[in-house]
C-alpha positions in Angstrom: 0.0 0.0 0.0 1.6 3.3 -1.0 1.8 6.5 1.1 -1.0 8.2 -0.9 -3.4 5.3 -0.2 -2.4 5.2 3.5 -3.1 8.9 3.8 -6.5 8.6 2.1 -7.6 6.1 4.8 -6.9 8.5 7.7 -9.7 10.2 9.6 -9.3 13.8 10.5 -10.2 14.6 14.1 -10.2 17.9 15.9 -6.6 17.5 16.9 -5.2 15.8 13.8 -5.3 12.6 11.8 -6.2 9.2 13.2 -5.8 5.7 11.7 -8.5 3.0 12.2 -7.2 -0.6 12.8 -9.7 -3.3 12.0 -9.7 -7.1 12.6 -12.6 -9.4 11.9 -13.8 -12.7 13.4 -16.2 -14.1 10.8 -18.5 -16.9 12.0 -19.4 -19.1 8.9 -21.9 -21.9 9.3 -20.6 -25.1 7.8 -22.6 -26.4 4.9 -23.5 -29.8 6.3 -26.7 -31.9 6.7 -25.9 -32.7 10.3 -24.5 -30.8 13.3 -20.9 -30.8 14.5 -21.3 -33.5 17.2 -24.8 -35.0 16.5 -26.9 -36.3 13.7 -29.6 -33.6 14.1 -30.6 -31.7 11.0 -29.2 -28.3 10.2 -32.0 -27.2 7.9 -33.0 -23.5 8.5 -36.5 -22.6 9.4 -37.9 -25.7 11.2 -40.4 -25.5 14.0 -38.7 -24.5 17.3 -36.8 -27.4 18.9 -37.6 -29.8 16.1 -34.0 -30.3 15.1 -32.6 -31.3 18.5 -30.9 -34.6 19.5 -30.3 -35.8 23.0 -26.7 -34.7 22.6 -27.8 -31.1 21.7 -30.1 -31.1 24.7 -27.2 -32.2 26.9 -29.0 -35.1 28.4 -27.0 -37.1 31.0 -24.6 -39.6 29.5 -24.8 -38.3 26.0 -21.4 -38.0 24.3 -20.4 -35.9 21.3 -19.2 -37.7 18.2 -17.3 -35.6 15.6 -18.9 -35.1 12.1 -16.2 -36.1 9.6 -18.0 -34.0 6.9 -17.6 -30.8 8.9 -13.9 -31.6 9.4 -13.5 -32.0 5.6 -15.3 -28.7 5.0 -13.0 -26.8 7.4 -9.9 -28.3 5.7 -11.4 -27.4 2.3 -11.9 -23.8 3.5 -8.4 -23.6 4.9 -6.9 -24.8 1.5 -9.1 -22.1 -0.2 -7.6 -19.5 2.0 -4.0 -20.7 1.2 -3.7 -21.6 4.9 -1.7 -24.1 6.9 -3.7 -27.2 7.7 -2.8 -28.6 11.1 -2.7 -32.4 11.1 -3.2 -32.3 14.9 -5.9 -30.2 16.5 -7.7 -30.2 19.8 -11.3 -29.5 20.9 -11.6 -27.4 24.1 -14.4 -26.5 26.4 -15.0 -22.8 26.6 -16.7 -22.2 29.9 -19.3 -19.4 29.8 -22.9 -19.0 30.7 -25.0 -19.6 27.5 -28.7 -19.6 28.3 -29.4 -21.3 25.0 -26.6 -23.9 25.1 -27.8 -26.6 27.6 -24.4 -28.1 28.4 -23.3 -24.8 29.9 -20.1 -24.6 27.8 -19.2 -24.4 24.2 -17.0 -27.0 22.4 -14.5 -24.9 20.5 -10.8 -24.9 19.7 -8.2 -22.6 21.4 -4.5 -23.3 21.3 -4.6 -26.0 18.6 -7.0 -25.0 15.8 -7.6 -27.1 12.7 -6.3 -24.4 10.3 -3.5 -21.9 10.8 -2.2 -18.9 9.0 -3.5 -17.9 5.5 -4.5 -14.8 3.5 -7.2 -13.2 1.5 -6.3 -10.8 -1.3 -8.8 -7.9 -1.6 -9.0 -5.7 -4.7 -10.7 -2.4 -4.4 -11.9 0.2 -6.8 -9.1 2.4 -8.0 -6.6 -0.4 -8.1 -6.0 -0.5 -4.3 -5.0 -4.0 -3.2 -5.0 -5.2 0.4 -3.6 -8.5 1.6 -5.5 -9.5 4.8 -3.7 -12.1 6.9 -5.7 -15.0 8.3 -4.6 -15.9 11.8 -6.5 -19.1 12.2 -9.7 -21.0 11.4 -11.2 -23.1 14.1 -14.4 -25.2 14.5 -16.9 -24.7 17.2 -20.6 -25.3 17.9 -23.2 -22.6 17.6 -25.5 -21.7 20.5 -29.3 -21.8 20.3 -31.6 -18.8 20.1 -33.4 -17.0 23.0 -36.7 -15.5 22.0 -37.9 -12.6 24.1 -41.0 -11.5 22.2 -43.2 -14.5 22.5 -44.5 -13.9 26.0 -44.9 -10.9 28.3 -43.1 -12.6 31.2 -41.0 -15.4 29.9 -38.2 -15.9 27.4 -38.4 -19.0 25.2 -35.4 -21.0 23.9 -35.1 -22.6 20.4 -32.3 -25.1 20.3 -32.5 -25.9 16.6 -29.2 -24.0 16.0 -27.6 -25.4 19.1 -24.6 -27.5 18.1 -24.5 -26.5 14.4 -20.9 -26.4 13.1 -19.3 -23.0 12.8 -16.0 -22.0 11.3 -14.6 -19.0 13.1 -12.2 -17.3 10.7 -10.0 -14.8 12.5 -8.2 -12.1 10.5 -5.2 -10.1 11.5 -5.7 -6.4 12.2 -4.7 -5.6 8.6 -7.7 -3.4 7.5 -7.6 0.4 7.7 -11.0 1.5 6.5 -14.6 0.4 6.5 -14.4 0.0 2.7 -11.5 -2.5 3.1 -13.5 -4.4 5.8 -16.6 -4.6 3.6 -14.6 -5.7 0.6 -12.8 -8.4 2.8 -16.1 -9.9 4.0 -17.5 -9.8 0.5 -14.4 -11.6 -0.9 -14.4 -14.1 1.9 -18.1 -14.9 1.4 -17.4 -15.4 -2.4 -14.5 -17.8 -1.6 -16.7 -19.8 0.8 -19.5 -20.0 -1.8 -17.1 -21.2 -4.5 -15.8 -23.9 -2.1 -19.4 -24.9 -1.1 -18.4 -24.8 2.5 -20.9 -22.1 3.6 -23.9 -20.6 1.8 -23.0 -17.1 3.1 -26.6 -16.2 3.7 -26.3 -13.3 6.2 -30.1 -12.9 6.5 -30.4 -16.4 7.9 -27.3 -16.0 10.2 -25.1 -18.3 8.2 -22.4 -15.7 8.1 -21.9 -13.0 10.7 -19.0 -11.1 12.0 -17.5 -9.8 15.3 -15.8 -6.5 14.3 -12.7 -5.4 16.3 -12.0 -1.6 16.0 -9.3 0.6 17.5 -7.8 3.9 16.6 -4.3 5.3 16.9 -2.2 8.2 15.6 -0.3 7.1 12.4 2.8 5.2 13.3 2.0 4.7 17.0 1.3 1.5 18.9 -2.1 -0.2 18.6 -4.9 1.3 20.6 -7.4 -0.4 22.9 -9.9 -2.3 20.8 -13.6 -2.7 21.2 -15.4 -5.7 19.7 -18.8 -5.3 18.0 -20.7 -8.6 18.2 -22.7 -10.4 15.6 -23.0 -7.9 12.8 -25.1 -9.7 10.1 -24.8 -7.5 7.0 -21.9 -6.1 5.0 -23.5 -2.6 5.0 -23.9 -2.8 8.8 -20.2 -3.8 9.2 -19.2 -0.6 7.4 -21.6 1.6 9.4 -20.5 0.1 12.8 -16.8 0.7 12.0 -17.5 4.3 11.0 -19.5 5.1 14.1 -17.2 3.2 16.5 -14.0 4.9 15.1 -15.6 8.4 15.5 -16.7 7.5 19.1 -13.2 6.4 20.1 -11.6 9.4 18.5 -13.9 11.8 20.4 -13.1 10.1 23.7 -9.4 10.3 23.1 -9.4 13.9 21.9 -11.3 14.8 25.1 -8.5 13.3 27.2 -10.4 10.1 28.0 -9.3 6.5 27.5 -10.9 3.6 25.7 -12.3 0.8 27.9 -12.0 -2.6 26.2 -15.6 -3.6 25.7 -17.9 -5.9 23.8 -20.5 -3.7 22.1 -23.6 -4.2 20.0 -24.6 -2.4 16.8 -28.0 -0.9 16.6 -29.1 -0.9 12.9 -32.0 1.5 13.6 -29.8 4.3 15.1 -26.5 3.4 13.4 -24.8 3.5 16.7 -22.9 1.0 18.9 -23.6 0.6 22.6 -21.8 -1.2 25.4 -22.8 -4.8 26.1 -20.2 -5.9 28.7 -16.5 -5.5 29.5 -14.4 -7.5 27.1 -13.4 -11.0 28.3 -9.9 -12.4 27.8 -9.1 -16.1 27.1 -8.3 -16.9 30.7 -11.9 -15.8 31.6 -13.3 -18.7 29.7 -11.1 -21.3 31.5 -10.4 -23.3 28.4 -9.3 -26.9 28.8 -9.3 -29.9 26.4 -12.7 -31.5 26.2 -12.3 -34.9 28.0 -15.0 -36.5 25.8 -13.1 -35.8 22.6 -9.7 -37.2 21.6 -7.3 -34.9 19.8 -8.1 -34.8 16.1 -5.3 -36.6 14.1 -5.4 -36.2 10.3 -3.3 -37.8 7.7 -1.7 -35.8 4.9 -3.3 -38.2 2.4 -6.8 -37.1 3.7 -5.8 -33.4 3.2 -4.3 -34.1 -0.2 -7.5 -35.8 -1.4 -9.6 -32.7 -0.5 -7.0 -30.4 -2.1 -7.4 -32.4 -5.4 -11.1 -31.6 -5.5 -10.8 -27.8 -5.0 -12.5 -25.7 -7.7 -10.9 -22.8 -9.6 -11.2 -20.0 -7.1 -12.0 -16.3 -7.7 -8.4 -15.0 -7.9 -7.4 -17.7 -10.4 -10.5 -17.1 -12.5 -10.0 -13.3 -12.4 -6.4 -13.7 -13.6 -7.4 -16.1 -16.4 -10.2 -13.9 -17.6 -7.8 -10.9 -17.9 -5.0 -12.9 -19.5 -6.9 -15.3 -21.7 -10.1 -13.4 -22.5 -8.6 -9.9 -22.5 -11.3 -8.6 -20.1 -10.7 -5.5 -18.0 -10.0 -6.0 -14.3 -13.3 -4.3 -13.5 -15.3 -6.7 -15.8 -13.4 -9.7 -14.4 -14.2 -8.6 -10.8 -17.9 -8.2 -11.6 -18.1 -11.7 -13.2 -16.2 -13.6 -10.5 -18.0 -12.1 -7.6 -20.6 -14.9 -7.5 -20.0 -18.5 -8.6 -23.4 -18.6 -10.3 -22.6 -15.5 -12.3 -19.3 -16.8 -13.5 -20.8 -20.2 -14.5 -23.4 -18.3 -16.5 -20.8 -16.1 -18.2 -18.5 -19.1 -19.1 -21.5 -20.9 -20.7 -22.2 -17.8 -22.8 -18.5 -17.2 -23.7 -17.7 -20.8 -24.6 -16.6 -20.8 -28.3 -17.6 -17.1 -28.7 -16.0 -13.7 -28.4 -15.4 -13.4 -24.6 -15.4 -9.6 -24.6 -18.7 -9.4 -26.4 -20.2 -12.1 -24.1 -19.0 -10.2 -21.0 -20.6 -7.0 -22.3 -23.9 -8.7 -22.8 -23.8 -10.6 -19.5 -22.7 -7.5 -17.4 -24.6 -4.7 -19.1 -27.8 -6.3 -20.4 -28.4 -9.4 -18.3 -27.0 -8.1 -14.9 -28.6 -4.7 -15.5 -32.0 -6.3 -16.1 -31.6 -8.8 -13.2 -30.8 -5.9 -10.8 -33.7 -3.8 -12.1 -36.2 -6.7 -11.6 -34.6 -8.0 -8.4 -34.0 -11.4 -9.8 -31.1 -13.8 -9.0 -28.9 -15.0 -11.9 -30.0 -18.6 -11.1 -33.6 -17.6 -11.8 -32.9 -15.6 -14.9 -35.7 -15.8 -17.5 -32.9 -15.7 -20.2 -30.8 -18.8 -20.1 -27.1 -18.9 -21.0 -27.8 -20.8 -24.2 -30.4 -18.2 -25.3 -28.1 -15.3 -24.6 -25.3 -17.1 -26.5 -27.6 -17.5 -29.4 -28.2 -13.7 -29.5 -24.5 -13.1 -29.5 -24.2 -15.6 -32.4 -26.9 -13.7 -34.4 -25.0 -10.5 -33.9 -21.7 -12.0 -35.0 -23.4 -13.5 -38.1 -24.7 -10.0 -39.0 -28.2 -11.5 -38.9 -29.3 -8.8 -36.5 -27.9 -5.5 -35.4 -27.0 -4.6 -31.8 -30.2 -2.6 -31.4 -32.4 -5.4 -32.7 -30.5 -7.8 -30.4 -31.7 -5.8 -27.4 -35.3 -6.1 -28.7 -34.8 -9.8 -29.1 -33.3 -10.0 -25.5 -36.4 -8.3 -24.2 -38.7 -10.7 -26.1 -36.8 -13.7 -24.7 -37.0 -12.2 -21.2 -40.7 -11.7 -21.2 -41.9 -14.5 -23.5 -39.1 -17.0 -23.7 -38.3 -18.9 -27.0 -35.4 -19.5 -29.3 -33.8 -16.2 -30.4 -33.1 -17.4 -34.0 -36.8 -18.5 -34.4 -38.0 -15.2 -33.0 -35.9 -13.2 -35.5 -37.2 -15.3 -38.3 -40.8 -15.3 -37.3 -41.0 -11.6 -36.6 -39.0 -10.4 -39.6 -36.2 -8.9 -37.5 -33.3 -9.9 -39.8 -30.8 -7.2 -40.5 -31.1 -5.6 -44.0 -27.8 -6.1 -45.8 -29.1 -5.4 -49.3 -27.2 -2.2 -50.2 -29.9 -1.3 -52.7 -32.6 -1.2 -50.0 -30.4 0.7 -47.6 -29.3 3.1 -50.3 -33.0 4.1 -50.9 -33.4 4.9 -47.2 -30.2 6.9 -47.2 -31.2 8.9 -50.3 -34.6 9.7 -48.7 -33.1 10.9 -45.5 -30.5 13.1 -47.4 -33.2 14.5 -49.7 -35.5 15.4 -46.8 -32.7 17.3 -44.9 -30.7 19.6 -47.2 -29.7 21.9 -44.4 -28.3 19.1 -42.4 -26.3 17.9 -45.4 -24.5 21.3 -45.6 -23.8 21.1 -41.8 -22.4 17.6 -42.2 -20.0 18.7 -44.9 -18.6 21.4 -42.5 -18.9 19.1 -39.4 -18.3 15.4 -40.3 -19.4 14.3 -36.8 -23.0 15.2 -37.9 -23.0 11.9 -39.9 -24.1 10.2 -36.6 -27.4 12.1 -36.9 -27.9 10.7 -40.4 -27.1 7.2 -39.2 -29.8 7.5 -36.5 -32.4 8.7 -39.0 -31.6 5.9 -41.5 -31.8 3.3 -38.7 -35.1 4.7 -37.6 -36.5 4.6 -41.1 -35.4 0.9 -41.4 -36.7 0.1 -37.9 -33.2 -0.7 -36.8 -32.8 -3.5 -39.4 -30.2 -1.8 -41.6 -26.6 -2.9 -41.3 -25.0 0.0 -39.4 -21.7 -0.6 -41.2 -23.4 -0.4 -44.6 -25.3 2.8 -43.6 -22.0 4.5 -42.5 -20.2 3.6 -45.7 -23.0 4.8 -47.9 -23.5 8.1 -46.0 -19.7 8.8 -46.1 -19.7 8.3 -49.8 -22.8 10.4 -50.5 -22.0 13.2 -48.2 -18.4 13.3 -49.1 -17.1 13.2 -45.6 
C-alpha cells in the first residue's frame, strides 16, 4: 500500500489525523446436513426445537461424536484461504454461561486449531490491493436462540441452531478503513461459496462477524480495541466501523481513555452501545474436552480434499484478464458470484469473450438488478443469450435489434433465432434497399447535409435517421459507408 493510499484512509479529528485498525472474526456456518457433534438436522426454518438430538439437549450420559463431513469442510476452506492445515488439533471446552446452550459450555478450539495462517487478497476500486492475513480458522458449535418477544413474562429458547458447526475465521488487524473491511467480508463470502463450505446467507445468520475496532495516531502502537458482536450484513459492518471509530476518537481527543468492551450495533440508530466489558481467554477457563480425543489427520486425507478444489475467484480473475482480454473491473464483476461466473462461461464458450462479457454484465445483470432477480432464476438462459451473441456475429441482427430480441426472450421465452425469423427482424444487408433509405433521409434534410460537410461528426445524426427509417434493421456498417460516400465526408 503506497503512502498516498495510506493517507487517504486516515480520519481527521479535531486535533489531527487518526488511523483505524480493524480485525474481523467471521463466523461461517458449515454447509453440512448434520450438526458438528450430533446427527440432528441443520435445515434452516424448522419449528422451534424440532432439530434437537439428545446430545444437543445435553441429556445425561450423551457424548459428542465428531462429524467427519464438517472436518472436511474446514480443511477445504483452509486450503481455499491458502492456509496451513494442522494435522493435529484439539477441541476445548469454553466455559461461559450460555442460556441457550444446555451443556453450559461451548465446544470450540483454542491453542490448537484445525487451520493456521493464511491470507485473503482484496482488490478495491481504483486499483488498491490489500492482503488480509488470516490468523486461524477453528471449528466450534453454535448456540441456540433466545426468544424474548413470545410472552410478556418469559423468554423462550429454540435449540435448533444449538450444536450447528461454525468455522470462526480470525483475521489479523490488517484493514484500515470500513471500505476495506466490507470488501474483505464480501471476498471471503465469495470464496466460501465457490468452495461450497458455507452458503454465506447473512439474512439467515449463516455468516456473521465480530468486528474489532481501535484507533491510533499514524505510526503509533495499537490502541485499545472494542469488539462489536454479531453484525449480520456487509453494510452494517461498514456503518458500525465508521461510528465506533468516531466514538473512540472523540473520547481520546477529550482526554479520556478507551475501555476494552464488547459492544452491539443498533441498525436503527446506526450506533454501537456497550454490552459488557471484554473478556480475555483466561476468563473462559479453556481446557481440552475430555469427551473428545485430539483430532489426528493424515496428509493423504488433506491431499484428497485439495485435489477436489474448484478454480477460485483469484485464479478465475487472472485467467479472464490474461486469456479473454477482459478489464480488471469486468473480471471482478463476473467472478463475484459462482453462479454469475458459471453463466458467463457458458455464454463465452466458443464465442468472443469480450462481447459475451458486455452482454452478461450490461444487459443481463442490468435487467436482473432492475427486476430484483437472481442469476440462477434468470428468465434468459445462458444458451439463449449465447444464441443472441451468435446472431450479432453473423450479422443476422444489429446490436439494437439484439436488445429487442433479448427483451422478447426475457418476457416470452423462446429460441432467439426462431424469434428473429418469425418476426422479420433480420438485418437488412441489401445495399440497394439501404441506399434508398439513405437517399430519402438526405433529400429530406438539405440543411443538415450542408452542416455535415462542415462538421463530419454530424454523420451520426444521419445514421440514426436511417436506422429509424429501417426500424433498426439496416446494417450500421453499410449505412455508415453509404453516408460517407454520398455526403463526401
